DRENZA-644269 format. One line per 3 residues: number of its first residue (from 1); their letters; for each residue x, z, y of C-alpha. Coordinates in pm, 1 decimal. Last residue first. Layout:
NUM = A = X,Z,Y ~ ...
END
This chain:
515 = NII = 6910.4,13224.2,31613.4 ~ 6971.5,12970.5,31241.7 ~ 7305.0,12851.7,31128.8
512 = KFS = 7260.8,12633.2,30782.3 ~ 7566.4,12721.9,30528.9 ~ 7788.8,12561.4,30301.0
509 = IAP = 8012.5,12665.7,30019.1 ~ 8251.0,12460.3,29865.0 ~ 8382.6,12440.6,29495.6
506 = LNR = 8686.0,12654.0,29397.4 ~ 9054.1,12529.3,29392.7 ~ 9169.7,12760.3,29136.8
503 = TTG = 9545.2,12980.9,29061.8 ~ 9630.0,13120.4,28723.8 ~ 9830.1,13457.5,28731.9
500 = DDG = 9552.6,13651.4,28520.8 ~ 9535.4,13841.3,28794.8 ~ 9428.9,13552.5,28992.4
497 = HVI = 9492.8,13325.2,29273.3 ~ 9184.6,13176.1,29503.3 ~ 9253.2,12816.7,29688.0
494 = ISE = 8954.7,12702.3,29881.2 ~ 8914.1,12365.4,29947.5 ~ 8620.9,12388.8,30166.4
491 = IYL = 8408.5,12647.3,30415.3 ~ 8141.0,12405.2,30539.1 ~ 7904.1,12490.4,30841.6
488 = RSG = 7577.2,12326.2,30909.1 ~ 7417.5,12307.5,31285.0 ~ 7007.5,12388.5,31273.8
485 = QNL = 7134.9,12634.9,31538.4 ~ 7383.3,12540.7,31757.8 ~ 7757.8,12583.7,31693.6
482 = GKM = 8003.0,12657.4,31925.8 ~ 8095.1,13013.4,31816.2 ~ 8148.3,12886.2,31455.4
479 = LDR = 8494.9,12669.7,31582.3 ~ 8602.7,12941.7,31772.7 ~ 8598.1,13169.9,31470.1
476 = QEQ = 8799.1,12908.9,31298.6 ~ 9043.8,12854.7,31615.9 ~ 9082.5,13222.6,31630.4
473 = SFR = 9165.6,13281.8,31220.4 ~ 8938.3,13345.0,30944.3 ~ 9063.5,13582.0,30662.5
470 = NGK = 9112.8,13540.6,30325.6 ~ 9481.8,13385.4,30370.3 ~ 9675.3,13059.8,30509.9
467 = TPK = 9405.9,12909.1,30761.3 ~ 9242.8,12509.0,30799.7 ~ 9008.3,12372.4,31076.4
464 = DVV = 8814.0,12100.4,30999.8 ~ 8608.0,11900.2,31301.7 ~ 8369.7,11640.2,31147.8
461 = FGG = 8296.2,11378.0,31465.3 ~ 7897.3,11323.4,31552.5 ~ 7960.1,11515.6,31849.9
458 = KST = 8064.0,11798.9,31616.8 ~ 7995.9,11826.4,31239.5 ~ 8140.4,12114.5,31075.2
455 = SVV = 8433.8,12243.0,30908.7 ~ 8618.2,12556.3,30768.7 ~ 8925.4,12478.6,30554.3
452 = FSL = 9076.6,12750.5,30314.1 ~ 9380.9,12900.4,30215.2 ~ 9506.9,13201.8,29930.3
449 = VTF = 9173.7,13337.7,29850.1 ~ 9266.1,13658.1,29648.5 ~ 9128.4,13703.7,29280.5
446 = KMD = 9076.4,14031.3,29150.0 ~ 8987.9,14100.6,28744.9 ~ 8891.5,14460.5,28655.8
443 = FDF = 8757.5,14330.6,28307.5 ~ 8333.1,14306.8,28216.5 ~ 8296.7,14095.5,28427.8
440 = DPI = 7936.8,14104.7,28620.1 ~ 8010.2,13813.3,28905.6 ~ 8354.6,13698.4,28930.0
437 = AAL = 8509.5,13701.0,29242.4 ~ 8589.5,13544.2,29577.4 ~ 8633.6,13673.7,29916.6
434 = VGQ = 8603.1,13449.0,30264.8 ~ 8648.7,13632.2,30610.9 ~ 8642.7,13874.6,30829.4
431 = QAE = 8286.0,13865.9,30933.3 ~ 8078.1,13932.3,31221.8 ~ 8084.9,13589.0,31349.7
428 = LER = 7880.1,13511.4,31055.4 ~ 7587.4,13753.6,31123.7 ~ 7583.5,13668.6,31503.9
425 = KSI = 7526.1,13278.8,31377.7 ~ 7256.3,13365.0,31163.6 ~ 7296.9,13253.6,30812.3
422 = AGD = 7102.7,13003.2,30581.5 ~ 7154.4,12875.2,30230.8 ~ 7493.0,12932.8,30037.6
419 = IKN = 7712.1,13160.1,29873.7 ~ 7611.0,13477.6,30035.1 ~ 7762.0,13832.4,30013.9
416 = AVS = 7873.9,13799.6,30424.2 ~ 8073.2,13479.2,30275.7 ~ 8113.4,13415.2,29940.0
413 = AIP = 8324.9,13221.8,29684.0 ~ 8261.1,13256.1,29295.6 ~ 8560.5,13275.8,29001.8
410 = DPV = 8635.6,13058.2,28782.5 ~ 8559.5,13201.5,28436.4 ~ 8910.6,13340.8,28275.0
407 = RKV = 9069.7,13103.7,28026.4 ~ 8865.4,13146.9,27683.7 ~ 9007.3,13259.4,27323.5
404 = RFE = 8789.1,13274.4,27029.9 ~ 8827.2,13620.6,26812.3 ~ 8841.6,13562.2,26409.9
401 = MSG = 8868.7,13906.9,26225.4 ~ 9093.0,14075.4,25922.4 ~ 9031.4,14267.4,25672.3
398 = IDK = 9212.8,14589.1,25445.3 ~ 9511.0,14463.4,25296.9 ~ 9742.3,14720.0,25126.9
395 = LKG = 10049.2,14868.4,25213.9 ~ 10119.6,15128.3,24931.3 ~ 10179.2,15473.3,24914.9
392 = DIT = 9822.7,15598.5,24764.4 ~ 9734.5,15351.3,25041.9 ~ 9897.9,15262.3,25354.1
389 = AKV = 9648.4,14995.8,25551.1 ~ 9656.4,14673.7,25684.7 ~ 9419.8,14529.5,25983.9
386 = SVV = 9436.3,14119.4,26075.6 ~ 9356.0,14058.7,26420.5 ~ 9299.3,13603.5,26424.0
383 = SKT = 9336.8,13476.6,26719.7 ~ 9141.6,13124.1,26765.9 ~ 9322.1,12856.9,26969.5
380 = GAK = 9102.2,12685.2,27280.3 ~ 9281.3,12914.4,27486.7 ~ 9649.1,12946.6,27403.9
377 = QPH = 9830.6,13267.2,27443.1 ~ 9642.3,13639.3,27355.6 ~ 9745.4,13945.3,27542.6
374 = VIY = 9566.9,14230.2,27323.2 ~ 9564.6,14571.8,27394.3 ~ 9561.4,14830.6,27060.5
371 = NGP = 9317.2,15147.5,27029.3 ~ 9349.7,15327.4,26705.7 ~ 9595.9,15596.3,26840.0
368 = SSP = 9679.0,15490.3,27197.6 ~ 9808.7,15183.1,27378.5 ~ 9920.1,15016.3,27050.6
365 = EIT = 10077.2,14632.8,27052.4 ~ 9916.2,14385.7,27005.6 ~ 10078.9,13969.5,27098.4
362 = GNT = 9936.1,13633.2,27120.6 ~ 9796.3,13357.7,26933.7 ~ 9796.8,13511.9,26598.1
359 = ISV = 9754.7,13892.4,26554.9 ~ 9899.1,14205.7,26375.5 ~ 9758.3,14569.1,26301.2
356 = KID = 9919.6,14804.5,26066.2 ~ 9705.1,15145.0,26012.9 ~ 9844.3,15437.6,25830.1
353 = KAS = 9859.6,15613.1,26207.1 ~ 9515.1,15559.4,26236.4 ~ 9409.5,15830.3,25934.8
350 = IGP = 9231.7,15607.4,25671.2 ~ 8895.7,15773.4,25554.7 ~ 8630.8,15529.8,25817.1
347 = ASV = 8938.1,15219.1,25890.3 ~ 8973.4,15193.7,26242.4 ~ 9056.0,14945.2,26469.5
344 = SVP = 8990.8,14945.9,26941.6 ~ 9046.8,14614.2,27158.9 ~ 9143.2,14601.2,27476.7
341 = NAL = 9236.7,14239.4,27602.4 ~ 9499.4,14297.7,27843.5 ~ 9448.4,13933.6,28038.7
338 = GVY = 9612.9,13671.2,28072.7 ~ 9437.1,13454.5,27818.5 ~ 9103.5,13566.5,27758.0
335 = FIN = 8974.0,13732.1,27420.6 ~ 8645.1,13678.8,27262.2 ~ 8384.4,13844.7,27001.2
332 = MKT = 8096.0,13768.1,27190.1 ~ 7906.4,13584.2,26977.4 ~ 7849.2,13815.3,26626.3
329 = PSV = 7888.5,14073.6,26826.7 ~ 8059.4,14342.3,26584.4 ~ 8034.1,14729.5,26610.9
326 = TMS = 8218.3,14952.2,26436.5 ~ 8184.6,15330.8,26412.0 ~ 8425.3,15605.9,26397.9
323 = PKA = 8419.7,16011.1,26369.1 ~ 8825.7,16090.9,26397.5 ~ 8979.9,16137.3,25999.9
320 = VEY = 9143.9,16389.5,25865.3 ~ 9262.9,16315.8,25461.5 ~ 9326.3,16555.4,25193.9
317 = EHK = 9604.7,16693.7,25041.0 ~ 9609.1,16930.1,24738.9 ~ 9854.9,17212.4,24576.9
314 = FPY = 9862.8,17448.1,24287.2 ~ 9981.9,17754.5,24122.1 ~ 9906.6,17889.9,23794.8
311 = NVI = 9934.6,18294.9,23797.7 ~ 9889.7,18481.9,23431.9 ~ 9821.4,18848.1,23486.1
308 = IGS = 9842.9,19020.1,23130.3 ~ 9625.8,19190.7,22956.2 ~ 9668.5,19032.5,22563.2
305 = PNK = 9402.7,18841.8,22640.6 ~ 9492.1,18634.0,22954.1 ~ 9444.3,18792.3,23290.2
302 = YNI = 9385.9,18414.1,23543.9 ~ 9529.9,18462.2,23922.4 ~ 9479.8,18086.9,24032.8
299 = SGT = 9706.7,17950.3,24317.2 ~ 9703.9,17848.8,24667.6 ~ 9848.6,17558.9,24847.4
296 = YTM = 9702.6,17352.6,25197.5 ~ 9792.1,16999.8,25279.6 ~ 9676.9,16800.9,25604.2
293 = KGE = 9708.8,16409.2,25651.4 ~ 9612.0,16365.4,25985.7 ~ 9370.4,16448.3,26267.4
290 = KGA = 9344.6,16762.7,26396.8 ~ 9040.0,17002.4,26306.9 ~ 8863.3,16965.1,25993.1
287 = TTK = 8696.4,17327.6,25959.1 ~ 8827.6,17519.0,25624.9 ~ 8546.5,17561.1,25334.4
284 = YLG = 8706.6,17666.7,24954.5 ~ 8454.1,17752.1,24683.8 ~ 8582.3,17896.5,24355.7
281 = ANE = 8540.4,17803.2,24037.5 ~ 8309.7,18011.5,23738.6 ~ 8063.2,17757.6,23718.0
278 = GPI = 7786.7,17994.7,23697.2 ~ 7717.7,18162.4,24049.2 ~ 8038.4,17970.6,24275.1
275 = MPL = 8335.7,18190.6,24349.8 ~ 8421.0,18305.5,24668.3 ~ 8750.2,18271.7,24788.1
272 = TSG = 9036.5,18559.2,24774.4 ~ 9231.0,18531.6,25147.0 ~ 9589.5,18498.7,25119.2
269 = GIL = 9617.9,18160.9,25260.1 ~ 9412.5,18008.5,24945.1 ~ 9381.4,18253.2,24620.3
266 = ITP = 9164.6,18226.8,24361.7 ~ 9134.9,18528.2,24102.4 ~ 8956.1,18461.1,23783.2
263 = SAT = 8660.3,18542.0,23610.5 ~ 8561.1,18656.0,23260.0 ~ 8308.7,18598.3,23041.4
260 = TDV = 8206.8,18240.1,23176.2 ~ 8539.4,18123.2,22989.3 ~ 8584.5,17804.7,23059.1
257 = ASL = 8678.3,17446.4,22924.6 ~ 8750.0,17123.7,23075.6 ~ 8647.6,16795.9,22939.0
254 = FVK = 8807.3,16500.5,23107.1 ~ 8750.9,16186.8,23324.0 ~ 9015.8,16092.6,23570.3
251 = AEY = 8974.7,15917.0,23866.0 ~ 9074.9,15580.8,24010.8 ~ 8899.0,15311.7,24258.3
248 = TNG = 9094.9,15017.4,24310.2 ~ 9089.3,14827.8,24635.7 ~ 8943.3,14509.0,24699.6
245 = QLV = 8663.3,14698.4,24908.9 ~ 8805.2,15040.8,25035.3 ~ 8706.0,15306.8,24854.0
242 = YDS = 8589.1,15666.9,24999.6 ~ 8570.7,15971.5,24729.4 ~ 8983.4,15959.1,24696.8
239 = TSV = 9218.6,16044.4,24385.6 ~ 8901.8,16125.9,24207.7 ~ 8837.6,16400.5,23971.6
236 = VQA = 8535.3,16392.7,23694.1 ~ 8511.0,16654.2,23509.4 ~ 8284.6,16746.6,23201.1
233 = QLK = 8205.2,17090.8,23109.2 ~ 8213.5,17277.1,22798.4 ~ 8151.5,17654.7,22751.3
230 = NFK = 8305.3,17977.8,22564.6 ~ 8683.1,17945.6,22615.4 ~ 8923.2,18206.8,22469.6
227 = FSA = 9249.4,18241.6,22621.6 ~ 9569.6,18186.3,22416.2 ~ 9726.5,18520.6,22442.1
224 = KDI = 9685.8,18554.1,21996.8 ~ 9542.3,18228.0,21933.0 ~ 9861.6,18083.9,21755.2
221 = KAY = 9920.0,18413.8,21636.5 ~ 9592.3,18418.7,21504.3 ~ 9704.2,18138.8,21234.7
218 = LNN = 9994.4,18312.3,21086.6 ~ 9741.3,18592.8,20967.1 ~ 9508.4,18297.4,20841.5
215 = IVD = 9809.6,18164.1,20647.7 ~ 9884.4,18494.5,20517.8 ~ 9504.7,18577.4,20419.6
212 = SEA = 9412.6,18268.4,20250.8 ~ 9752.6,18237.2,19995.8 ~ 9624.2,18625.8,19902.7
209 = NRV = 9282.3,18470.5,19776.7 ~ 9439.4,18165.5,19625.7 ~ 9679.2,18343.9,19410.9
206 = DSQ = 9438.7,18625.3,19366.9 ~ 9175.2,18350.0,19209.1 ~ 9496.9,18230.0,18965.0
203 = IKS = 9555.6,18566.4,18856.8 ~ 9182.9,18617.5,18790.4 ~ 9213.4,18302.9,18576.8
200 = MLT = 9511.7,18416.9,18401.1 ~ 9247.6,18710.2,18331.8 ~ 8985.3,18485.6,18217.8
197 = IVA = 9239.7,18267.8,17969.1 ~ 9342.8,18607.6,17826.0 ~ 8956.0,18704.9,17770.2
194 = ILP = 8904.7,18341.9,17593.6 ~ 9227.6,18370.3,17374.8 ~ 9083.7,18768.5,17245.1
191 = YGE = 9269.9,19062.6,17338.3 ~ 9544.6,19291.7,17141.0 ~ 9853.8,19172.9,17382.6
188 = FRE = 9811.2,18948.3,17693.2 ~ 9720.9,19179.2,17957.3 ~ 9875.2,19510.9,17933.6
185 = TEW = 10124.7,19393.2,17753.3 ~ 10248.0,19207.4,18018.8 ~ 10271.0,19447.7,18248.8
182 = TPT = 10448.8,19676.1,17972.3 ~ 10345.9,19989.4,17760.8 ~ 10446.4,20205.0,17747.0
179 = RGQ = 10291.4,20447.1,17456.3 ~ 10314.6,20819.5,17364.8 ~ 9933.5,20895.3,17465.4
176 = KAM = 9971.1,20651.4,17777.1 ~ 10252.6,20535.8,18010.0 ~ 10188.3,20388.0,18327.9
173 = PDS = 10129.8,20050.7,18374.0 ~ 10389.6,19798.5,18392.1 ~ 10437.5,19664.2,18807.5
170 = TDL = 10349.7,19329.4,18888.7 ~ 10087.2,19375.6,19166.9 ~ 9998.8,19087.6,19318.4
167 = SKN = 9628.5,19200.8,19420.4 ~ 9805.4,19557.3,19559.1 ~ 10123.1,19451.9,19709.8
164 = ISA = 9940.0,19160.2,19889.7 ~ 9639.0,19375.3,20022.1 ~ 9928.3,19679.5,20071.6
161 = ILE = 10091.6,19445.5,20331.2 ~ 9788.9,19313.5,20484.1 ~ 9706.5,19680.9,20599.7
158 = TNS = 10042.7,19735.3,20728.9 ~ 10055.3,19473.0,20962.9 ~ 10337.6,19639.6,21136.9
155 = TDV = 10589.5,19483.0,20950.6 ~ 10550.9,19095.8,21049.9 ~ 10381.3,18908.5,20728.6
152 = LSI = 10595.7,18629.7,20622.5 ~ 10825.7,18827.5,20421.2 ~ 10500.6,18972.3,20253.4
149 = LSK = 10416.4,18599.2,20107.4 ~ 10770.9,18564.5,19988.5 ~ 10828.9,18876.3,19770.1
146 = RYK = 10462.3,18788.2,19664.5 ~ 10563.0,18441.1,19508.9 ~ 10862.3,18609.9,19348.1
143 = AIA = 10646.8,18874.0,19203.8 ~ 10462.9,18600.9,19091.3 ~ 10739.4,18402.8,18937.4
140 = EKL = 10890.9,18719.6,18718.9 ~ 10583.6,18793.7,18578.1 ~ 10503.4,18410.1,18487.6
137 = ETG = 10856.0,18461.7,18340.6 ~ 10775.8,18769.2,18151.9 ~ 10442.5,18605.3,17974.8
134 = HKK = 10651.4,18316.0,17856.7 ~ 10849.2,18533.3,17662.0 ~ 10812.6,18387.9,17391.9
131 = NIM = 10709.1,18707.8,17194.1 ~ 10469.4,18819.2,17442.4 ~ 10283.9,18517.3,17629.1
128 = LEA = 10350.2,18265.9,17372.7 ~ 10336.8,18481.5,17026.1 ~ 10047.4,18767.3,17257.1
125 = PYN = 9835.7,18459.3,17359.1 ~ 9825.1,18292.3,17009.6 ~ 9763.7,18543.0,16760.6
122 = LDD = 9390.6,18738.1,16930.5 ~ 9162.4,18405.1,16853.1 ~ 8854.4,18465.6,16955.6
119 = QSK = 8774.0,18211.7,17165.7 ~ 8934.5,17887.2,16943.1 ~ 8697.8,17637.6,16986.4
116 = IDE = 8768.7,17602.8,17381.8 ~ 8575.3,17354.3,17592.5 ~ 8628.3,17353.3,17940.2
113 = LNG = 9007.8,17413.8,17861.7 ~ 9050.8,17149.0,17635.9 ~ 9240.2,17122.3,17302.3
110 = EPG = 9285.8,16765.7,17169.4 ~ 9643.2,16920.5,17101.5 ~ 9565.4,17162.1,16854.1
107 = DAK = 9255.1,17473.3,16898.7 ~ 9561.9,17750.9,16906.0 ~ 9833.7,17588.7,17040.7
104 = KVI = 9657.0,17376.7,17270.2 ~ 9433.9,17636.1,17394.9 ~ 9771.7,17850.5,17535.1
101 = MEK = 9946.4,17570.5,17646.4 ~ 9691.7,17466.2,17853.6 ~ 9668.7,17765.7,18008.1
98 = LSH = 10039.2,17825.8,18041.7 ~ 10019.0,17475.8,18208.8 ~ 9706.1,17628.9,18478.5
95 = IYQ = 9914.6,17949.9,18560.6 ~ 10228.0,17669.7,18640.6 ~ 9975.6,17502.9,18809.1
92 = YLS = 9828.9,17805.6,19043.7 ~ 10219.2,17900.2,19141.1 ~ 10314.3,17555.9,19249.9
89 = DSS = 10062.9,17504.6,19466.3 ~ 10047.9,17895.3,19614.6 ~ 10470.2,17785.5,19676.1
86 = VKV = 10371.9,17431.1,19842.1 ~ 10104.9,17592.0,20058.0 ~ 10309.9,17885.0,20197.2
83 = KKV = 10601.8,17623.9,20254.6 ~ 10311.5,17447.7,20448.3 ~ 10234.5,17775.1,20621.4
80 = ANN = 10603.5,17811.7,20757.1 ~ 10658.2,17487.0,20889.7 ~ 10286.8,17522.3,21064.2
77 = LEG = 10433.7,17824.2,21239.6 ~ 10753.4,17672.3,21379.1 ~ 10587.8,17364.8,21522.5
74 = VKK = 10317.7,17587.4,21684.0 ~ 10427.8,17613.4,22051.6 ~ 10631.6,17377.5,22075.1
71 = PNE = 10461.3,17151.4,21875.4 ~ 10143.4,17163.3,22099.5 ~ 9895.7,16923.5,22057.1
68 = KAA = 10044.8,16746.4,21730.3 ~ 10138.0,17163.3,21618.8 ~ 9737.0,17203.0,21645.2
65 = SEF = 9588.7,16992.2,21485.2 ~ 9823.2,17012.4,21179.7 ~ 9759.7,17393.2,21179.1
62 = DDY = 9366.8,17317.9,21166.5 ~ 9429.1,17034.8,20860.9 ~ 9604.6,17351.1,20719.2
59 = VRQ = 9291.8,17633.9,20816.6 ~ 9058.6,17335.1,20627.1 ~ 9243.7,17322.8,20343.3
56 = NKA = 9276.3,17696.5,20298.5 ~ 8903.8,17721.2,20273.7 ~ 8846.3,17406.4,20005.6
53 = KSS = 9072.0,17616.5,19798.9 ~ 8889.6,17958.9,19828.6 ~ 8582.8,17749.0,19715.4
50 = EIS = 8763.0,17579.6,19413.3 ~ 8884.4,17911.5,19343.7 ~ 8559.5,18067.8,19336.5
47 = QMF = 8412.5,17843.6,19102.0 ~ 8701.7,17911.1,18841.7 ~ 8607.1,18268.6,18879.4
44 = NHN = 8300.9,18142.3,18801.6 ~ 8391.6,17927.6,18498.6 ~ 8634.9,18248.8,18380.8
41 = VMV = 8306.0,18485.9,18382.1 ~ 8047.1,18284.4,18215.9 ~ 8354.8,18154.8,17918.2
38 = FAD = 8351.6,18582.1,17903.8 ~ 8007.2,18651.8,17873.9 ~ 8012.8,18412.4,17542.8
35 = LVT = 8317.9,18608.5,17419.5 ~ 8119.4,18951.4,17463.5 ~ 7820.9,18796.7,17263.4
32 = KDV = 8097.5,18700.4,17000.1 ~ 8043.5,19114.5,16922.6 ~ 8148.9,19423.7,17033.0
29 = NLA = 8496.0,19557.4,16915.9 ~ 8516.5,19892.9,17193.5 ~ 8822.3,19762.4,17332.6
26 = LMA = 8635.9,19460.4,17392.2 ~ 8379.1,19631.3,17548.6 ~ 8631.4,19785.8,17798.7
23 = TLV = 8723.1,19479.3,17922.9 ~ 8413.5,19300.7,17980.9 ~ 8334.7,19593.6,18220.1
20 = LYM = 8653.4,19508.6,18412.4 ~ 8524.8,19121.4,18373.5 ~ 8225.3,19179.7,18504.5
17 = LSI = 8346.4,19385.6,18849.1 ~ 8612.6,19099.9,18947.7 ~ 8324.2,18898.3,18910.4
14 = MKQ = 8058.3,19070.5,19126.3 ~ 8318.1,19097.2,19378.6 ~ 8407.9,18751.9,19390.8
11 = RPA = 8040.7,18695.5,19405.5 ~ 7978.4,18967.6,19707.5 ~ 8331.1,18769.6,19920.0
8 = EPC = 8627.3,18962.3,19967.3 ~ 8681.7,18932.8,20237.0 ~ 8967.5,18705.0,20441.5
5 = YKT = 9081.6,18867.2,20727.8 ~ 9004.6,19173.9,20736.1 ~ 9098.3,19232.5,20340.0
2 = GM = 8940.3,19228.7,20036.5 ~ 9120.2,19034.1,19756.4
END
């Protein structure tokens, strides 16, 4: 049976031609060599049938796989081809049983289709197929099978319908020479047994070929509007290319198929993306502006084999974070009690708004995105800053860091930027008072002098002149005016108050008067 769905192989054509030639030779009463030739042709028919059966089974298997993958699309068609298989196998087996019946009638109960003894018998085929009407029953079975196949074919496919009608034709031949033969007599009357068996093998072959044409036609319906892909690519798509230690890395790994002969149109924000050569994929580039989670949408427009543009929308998110770095000194991680200790916290790849920070032995509050102010409570007890972040909708631990907590160091009292040593009387009298500060301190920390005492030795007695505030009193100035070269001046009992809320008693300072 030759159609575009299952073209008739050269071998099949040769077998059919040999059958016609041999039939014509029988009409000329050719001797036993012709019978032997029919044995060969019958054997070739059976080999061809086995080949067709294997090909058909592969189509059935493909249908079954497709139905499992997409039951909604393929399920109904798969049910139809299952019916084709049942009816084809049933008719094929029925013809096989008729062949066995004829051979066993002629050769006895031990008769074997593979080794027919009564090849030239002219009586039993006609008796069983004509007189006992088995030929008529076969004709009706073929007609019913032909009708069931055609019901599964679109009426517009006239070529396939005509091919099925021709190969499974059960109509009576035209009258000739005053004789009106039937389909049965034309095939089973007047021929030797081996010729009838070969003819029935040909009918079996026609059944398998018609079966093949119909199931391949049905399989084509699955792919009619499907995309044809000619290249497979391994793809790995991760939820994030940045993973924090202790968290889970997730990625989808799959095989994608592309059609390198047809390019889609990919749109984002109304603009068409340029295509990456050789990959059939668009390249999207944009400048990361403000910090935070960004979302973009678009669509892929693809023309399917039916010429219809199919639209596939998509949406994607990505995170934009400010460039950051972390420097962690191993010996300088200190918080000071009573001060607003600034600290910055960042986790690369995570937005500042998704970070949660807490502390022990103190309080911490945000001052700006990524920046915080720490107020420790107790000196000598460590503060631990812990960081968590919202990742994939879940709050996860990022890490923690310990800080030593110290009291702000005492300031140093000074006069004329001096803490001791020699000082001229003129320079001393030009000063306004006593100052207190912590040299080279990183914080803007101020101390206010609350009181101090100026003392010196005069006439063998110690003279003390106290004052409030940080300025020299008039009494203290008068005392300093009476100093001679080589005299000692002491400034002691210096009380100061710092921005950290503490009051300190500072060590005394002393000067030797010169000039």
